[in-house]
N, C-alpha and C positions, 0 to 999 in steps of 0.2 A: 613283776612280770604280768601279773593279772591285770593291773591297772592299765598297762600298755594295750593288752588285748581288749579291754573294755572300750577303749577309744576307737578301735577298728570296728566294733559291732554296733556302735551307736547309729541310730537312723539318721539318714542324710536329710538336711533341710530341703524343702522343694526349691528348684531353681526359679529364677525370675521369669524364664521363658515358658515354663509349664504351669499348669494349674495347681492349686494347693492340694487337691485330692488326687492328683496324678492320672486323671482321665484323658489328658491330651496325649495323642499319639502322633508319630511321624507319618506322613503320607506314604503309602505303599508305592514303591518304584520298582518296575519290572527290570530285572537284571539283564542286560544286553550282552555282556562279555564275561568270560570266565577265565581264571588262571587255570594252570594245568591240573591241579588236584580237583578243583571244582568242576572242570570239564569232564574229568573221569567219573566223578560222582554223577553228573547229569546223564552221561551215556551208560553208567552202570559198568564200568571197566576200571582197570587199575591205571595209575598214572604212567606206568611204563607202556601200557598199550597205547595211550595217547601219543607218546613219543614215537612208537612204531608206526602209527597211522600217519603222523606228520612226516616222518622220513619217507614213507611210501607215497606221499603226495595226496593222501585221501582227506586230510585236514589241512586248513590253510590259516595258521594263526597270524594275527597282526604283530609285528615286531617293532612297532613304533615306540613302545614303552620299554621299560627295563626288563619286564617278563613278557613272554608270548601271551597274548590274549586271544582266546578262542571265541568267536561270535556265536550267539545263540542261533543265528540263521545258518551258519556253517554247520554247526552240530546237528541242527534239525534236517539240513540237506543230507548230511552223511546218513542219518537214521533212515530217511526216506529212500535213499538210493540203495542201501544195503539190507533193508528189512524186506522180509518176504511175508505177505499175508498168510494166515493160517488157512489151510484147505486148498491152496492153489499148487501144491507140489504134485508133479506128475508121477 
């Protein structure tokens, strides 16, 4: 059993696409769309709240794919429209 585990913990050989010392990184790509759980994290709410906001028509996911995808622009719009700046309460 121990020998089987040793095989799992051996360091991997560098891929031919990366550098030998592992300093090459992927370019950073800004995420434009979120699945339900990621959208909830982005807004700081639960996934059930995302469902409720969608049902009320406050969020508009794309349903072109298998799962609804919430665009960053739509989530930002929702935050702008529903947020109240501090100190402006009457």
